[in-house]
N, C-alpha and C positions, 0 to 999 in steps of 0.2 A: 451524640446527635449533632448534626450540622444544619443550621438554618440557611436555606438557599433563597436568595432574593429573586424576584421575578425577572430581572435583567439576565441573570445567570441561566434561568430556565429558557428564555428566548434564545440565548446563544447556544444552549445545549440542543434545542430543537432544530436550529439552523445547521449546526456543525457538531456532530456527536462528540461529547467530551468523555473520554474513557475513564477519567478519575470520578466524574459525577456518576457515570453508569455503574461503576463499582460500588460507590456509596449507596446508590439506589438498590442494587442487588442485595446489599447487606442490610437494607432497611434502616439506614442511618441518616436519612434526610428529612428535614422538616421544611415547610413552606408556609408563609403567612402574608396576608395583605395588610395586616395591622401595622401601621407606622410606629406605634409605641413599642410593640414587640421587636420590630426591626431595630429601633433605636437602642433598646436594652441589649439585644444581641450584639450590636455593633460595639457598644460600650464594653461589654464583657470581653469581646475579642481584643479590643484595644488594651484593656487591663491585663489580659493574659499575655499579650505580646510584650508589655512592659516588664513582666517578671523575668523575661529571658535576656 
């Protein structure tokens, strides 16, 4: 699952993003307004990037 920030949604609605469209078609997208969840997801993303 991919957590998509509201700013990404806005960009997607203005200019179609083929990668996001594909994820949506595969039902692999989550969205939240909750700042705490976004912070956790961001931290998880940073931790995952440090492993590479």
